[in-house]
C-alpha positions in Angstrom: 167.7 167.0 -38.6 166.0 164.1 -36.8 162.3 164.4 -37.7 160.9 162.7 -34.6 162.9 164.9 -32.3 161.9 168.0 -34.2 158.2 167.0 -34.1 158.3 166.3 -30.4 160.0 169.6 -29.6 157.6 171.5 -31.8 154.6 169.7 -30.2 155.8 170.6 -26.7 156.4 174.2 -27.7 153.0 174.5 -29.2 151.4 173.0 -26.2 153.1 175.6 -23.9 152.3 178.5 -26.2 148.6 177.8 -26.6 147.8 179.1 -23.2 149.5 182.4 -24.0 147.2 183.3 -26.8 144.2 184.2 -24.6 146.4 186.7 -22.7 146.4 189.1 -25.6 142.9 190.4 -24.6 142.3 194.1 -25.4 141.0 197.0 -23.3 138.9 200.1 -24.3 138.6 203.6 -22.9 139.5 207.2 -23.4 142.5 209.5 -23.0 142.5 213.2 -22.5 146.2 213.6 -22.7 147.0 216.4 -25.2 150.7 216.4 -25.2 152.2 216.3 -28.7 155.4 214.6 -27.7 153.9 211.1 -27.3 154.5 208.7 -30.1 152.1 207.4 -32.8 151.7 203.8 -33.8 154.5 201.6 -34.9 154.6 199.6 -38.1 153.5 196.0 -38.1 156.0 193.3 -39.2 155.0 191.3 -42.2 155.3 187.5 -42.1 158.4 185.9 -43.5 158.4 184.6 -47.1 157.8 180.8 -47.3 160.8 178.5 -47.4 161.8 177.3 -50.9 162.6 173.7 -50.2 161.4 171.0 -47.7 164.7 171.1 -45.8 164.5 174.9 -45.6 160.9 174.7 -44.5 161.9 172.2 -41.7 164.7 174.5 -40.6 162.3 177.5 -40.5 159.8 175.5 -38.5 162.4 174.4 -36.0 163.6 178.0 -35.7 160.1 179.2 -35.0 159.2 176.5 -32.5 162.4 176.3 -30.6 163.7 179.9 -30.6 160.4 181.9 -30.9 157.4 180.0 -29.6 159.6 177.9 -27.3 161.1 181.0 -25.8 157.7 182.6 -25.3 156.5 179.4 -23.5 159.5 178.9 -21.3 159.3 182.6 -20.1 155.8 181.7 -18.7 157.0 178.6 -16.8 155.4 179.8 -13.6 152.0 178.8 -15.1 151.3 175.3 -13.8 149.9 174.3 -17.2 153.2 175.3 -18.8 155.8 174.0 -16.4 155.8 170.3 -17.3 155.7 170.8 -21.1 158.6 173.2 -20.8 160.5 170.5 -18.8 159.8 168.1 -21.6 160.9 170.6 -24.2 164.2 171.0 -22.3 164.8 167.3 -22.2 164.0 166.9 -25.9 166.3 169.9 -26.8 169.1 168.4 -24.8 168.5 165.1 -26.6 168.7 166.8 -30.0 171.9 168.6 -28.9 173.5 165.3 -28.0 172.4 163.8 -31.3 174.0 166.5 -33.4 177.1 167.0 -31.2 179.4 164.5 -33.0 179.0 166.2 -36.3 178.1 169.8 -35.4 181.2 170.9 -33.5 182.4 174.3 -34.5 179.0 175.4 -35.9 176.6 178.2 -35.1 173.8 175.7 -34.9 175.4 173.9 -32.0 176.3 177.1 -30.1 172.8 178.5 -30.6 171.2 175.3 -29.4 173.4 175.2 -26.3 172.4 178.8 -25.6 168.7 177.8 -25.9 169.2 174.9 -23.4 170.8 177.4 -21.0 167.9 179.8 -21.4 165.2 177.2 -20.7 167.2 176.0 -17.7 167.4 179.5 -16.3 163.6 180.0 -16.9 163.1 176.9 -14.8 165.1 178.6 -12.1 167.8 175.9 -11.9 170.4 178.5 -11.5 173.5 176.4 -10.8 172.6 174.1 -13.7 172.0 177.1 -15.9 175.4 178.5 -15.1 177.0 175.3 -16.3 174.8 175.3 -19.4 176.0 178.8 -20.3 179.6 177.7 -19.9 178.8 174.9 -22.4 177.4 177.5 -24.8 180.5 179.6 -24.4 182.7 176.6 -25.3 180.7 175.9 -28.4 180.9 179.5 -29.4 184.7 179.6 -28.8 185.0 176.6 -31.1 183.7 178.5 -34.1 186.2 179.5 -36.9 187.5 183.0 -36.4 185.6 184.5 -39.3 182.3 183.1 -38.1 183.1 184.0 -34.5 183.0 187.6 -35.5 179.7 187.4 -37.3 176.7 189.3 -36.0 174.9 186.2 -35.2 177.8 184.9 -33.1 178.2 188.2 -31.3 174.4 188.1 -30.5 174.9 184.7 -29.0 177.9 186.0 -27.0 175.8 188.9 -25.6 173.1 186.4 -24.6 175.6 184.2 -22.8 176.9 187.2 -20.9 173.4 188.3 -20.0 172.5 184.8 -18.9 175.7 184.4 -16.8 174.8 187.7 -15.1 171.2 186.6 -14.5 172.2 183.4 -12.8 174.2 185.5 -10.3 171.7 188.3 -9.8 168.9 185.8 -9.1 171.1 184.4 -6.3 171.6 187.9 -4.8 175.1 188.4 -6.2 174.6 191.7 -7.9 178.2 192.8 -7.6 179.4 189.6 -9.3 176.8 190.0 -12.0 177.8 193.6 -12.9 180.8 192.7 -15.1 178.8 190.2 -17.1 176.0 192.8 -17.8 178.7 195.3 -18.8 180.2 192.9 -21.3 176.7 192.2 -22.7 176.1 195.9 -23.2 179.5 196.4 -24.9 178.8 193.5 -27.3 175.3 194.9 -28.1 176.6 198.4 -28.6 179.2 197.1 -31.1 176.5 195.7 -33.3 174.2 198.7 -32.9 176.9 201.1 -33.9 177.5 199.2 -37.1 173.8 199.6 -38.1 172.7 203.0 -36.6 172.5 206.1 -38.7 175.3 208.7 -38.3 174.8 211.3 -35.6 172.3 213.8 -36.7 170.9 211.7 -39.5 167.2 210.7 -39.6 166.1 207.1 -40.3 164.6 206.4 -43.8 160.9 206.8 -44.2 158.7 203.7 -43.4 159.3 200.9 -41.0 162.6 200.6 -39.1 164.9 198.1 -40.8 164.7 194.8 -39.0 168.4 194.4 -38.3 168.6 197.9 -36.8 165.3 197.3 -34.8 166.8 194.1 -33.3 170.1 195.7 -32.5 168.4 198.7 -30.9 166.1 196.5 -28.9 169.0 194.4 -27.6 171.1 197.4 -26.6 168.1 199.1 -24.8 167.5 195.8 -23.0 171.1 195.7 -22.0 171.0 199.2 -20.6 167.9 198.3 -18.6 169.4 195.0 -17.2 172.6 196.8 -16.3 170.7 199.6 -14.6 168.7 197.2 -12.6 171.8 195.3 -11.5 173.5 198.6 -10.5 170.5 199.6 -8.5 170.5 196.3 -6.6 174.2 196.7 -6.1 173.2 199.9 -4.2 174.6 202.3 -6.8 171.6 204.4 -7.8 173.7 207.2 -9.4 175.2 204.7 -11.9 171.8 203.1 -12.5 170.2 206.5 -13.2 173.0 207.3 -15.7 172.6 203.9 -17.4 168.8 204.2 -17.7 169.2 207.7 -19.2 171.7 206.5 -21.8 169.2 203.9 -23.0 166.5 206.5 -23.1 168.6 209.0 -25.0 169.6 206.3 -27.5 165.9 205.7 -28.3 165.2 209.4 -28.6 168.2 209.9 -31.0 166.6 207.4 -33.4 163.4 209.5 -33.7 161.2 206.5 -34.3 160.8 203.0 -32.8 159.7 199.6 -34.0 157.2 197.8 -31.6 159.8 195.8 -29.6 162.0 198.9 -29.3 159.0 200.8 -27.9 158.5 198.2 -25.2 162.1 198.5 -24.1 161.8 202.3 -24.1 158.7 202.1 -21.8 160.6 199.7 -19.5 163.5 202.1 -19.2 161.2 205.0 -18.4 159.3 202.9 -15.8 162.6 201.7 -14.2 163.9 205.3 -14.0 160.7 206.3 -12.3 161.0 203.5 -9.9 164.5 204.5 -9.0 163.7 208.1 -8.5 160.7 207.2 -6.3 162.9 204.9 -4.1 165.5 207.5 -3.6 162.9 210.2 -2.8 163.0 212.3 -6.0 159.2 212.4 -6.4 159.0 215.0 -9.1 161.5 213.2 -11.3 159.7 209.9 -10.7 156.4 211.4 -11.7 158.0 212.9 -14.9 159.4 209.5 -16.0 156.1 207.6 -15.2 154.0 210.1 -17.1 156.2 209.8 -20.1 155.9 206.0 -20.0 152.1 206.2 -19.6 151.8 208.6 -22.6 154.0 206.2 -24.6 151.8 203.3 -23.7 148.7 205.2 -24.9 150.1 205.8 -28.4 151.6 202.3 -28.7 148.3 200.6 -27.8 146.3 202.9 -30.1 148.4 202.4 -33.2 149.4 198.8 -33.1 147.4 195.7 -34.0 149.8 193.1 -32.6 148.2 191.4 -29.7 151.5 190.8 -27.8 152.6 194.5 -28.1 149.1 195.7 -27.1 149.1 193.4 -24.2 152.5 194.7 -23.0 151.4 198.3 -23.4 148.2 197.6 -21.5 150.1 195.9 -18.6 152.6 198.7 -18.2 149.9 201.3 -18.4 147.8 199.6 -15.7 150.9 199.0 -13.5 152.1 202.6 -13.8 148.8 204.5 -13.5 148.4 204.0 -9.7 152.0 205.3 -9.2 151.2 208.4 -11.3 147.9 209.0 -9.4 149.4 208.7 -6.0 152.3 211.0 -6.7 150.1 213.5 -8.6 147.8 213.8 -5.7 150.7 214.1 -3.2 152.4 216.8 -5.3 149.1 218.4 -6.3 150.0 218.1 -10.0 146.7 218.6 -11.8 148.0 217.7 -15.3 149.4 214.4 -14.2 146.3 213.6 -12.2 144.4 213.5 -15.5 145.6 209.9 -15.9 142.8 209.0 -13.5 140.3 209.4 -16.4 142.6 207.7 -18.9 142.3 204.1 -20.1 143.3 202.5 -23.3 141.4 202.8 -26.6 142.0 202.5 -30.3 142.6 206.2 -30.8 143.0 208.3 -27.6 141.1 211.6 -27.5 142.9 214.6 -28.9 145.6 212.4 -30.4 145.7 212.0 -34.2 145.2 208.5 -35.4 148.3 207.1 -37.1 148.5 204.5 -39.9 149.5 201.1 -38.6 152.1 201.1 -41.4 153.9 204.0 -39.7 156.6 203.4 -37.1 156.5 205.2 -33.7 158.1 208.6 -33.6 160.1 209.0 -30.4 159.0 211.9 -28.2 161.2 214.9 -28.0 162.8 215.6 -24.6 160.0 216.8 -22.2 160.2 219.4 -19.5 160.2 218.0 -16.0 157.0 218.2 -14.1 157.0 221.2 -11.9 
């Protein structure tokens, strides 16, 4: 790996990520929600073991900077302080791709790097260019030997390419054309998930959710959410509702969620509430939003990760006005209790959970009457 290119990419990624650290500020308040079906705190993920050699350490650093911190940064490209560093990161990543191209053909590394270039380009809203970049990533993926092509890592790359192709179309108001790509992404993610999920009726082992399963479940719930959004924008709310509910039921079938899974579950509930509100099903909308708010409460209370707590806080604060407005309109006194709720370490009337415990998934709730 070219050390100068690695250093410059890492430096750019760090610069763009620094501004995101301050966004993890915490809130405090109280919660009088007494429902026993809301989840407790998820487990925290321990840091990876240190690399065992200088080359392995360099690869681990590159992985973190380009595919983790770099992704976090590029997703915040609308911040003026982030935009130019992200553009530089893209140029450097393209330069590194060109540098390895002659010797890396038919490797996962090349396909993964091509995908990252496409993702950054999409984050920069250069949709036409991003579409071409995803095509390049697909060619690199197709060049893999068959055995490697069928690996989980390759199939995850494939799903991300399908999702990216769909997004380039959806962002250009071509929802109908985006649908087949989102469907392919969901099919790919479901294939991986089914290889790792417990058999029907079986409970997950005690303790934290196994990382591979957590990642697969997060991916498939995200795909259900993206497909549902596209179906809604394609003016097919019935299909969108069915898709959201499939993602929600998948989460409930697992009986507990890792932190990233929890965020996707909240998004699915929130989207379902939005859909029901827009088609005039106010009671159903209120039910979905209340479930999401309750989930945010438990997730915030039991998790120490700043990024997860920030997401829980943002969704809680965005959903609470919707719940209040509908609760008043429908004269639902129980739902209206959210007016007195904010986030705190341990909500009132909710047992505190150990941060080492994953989040139990709430059992199906009765619809608000």
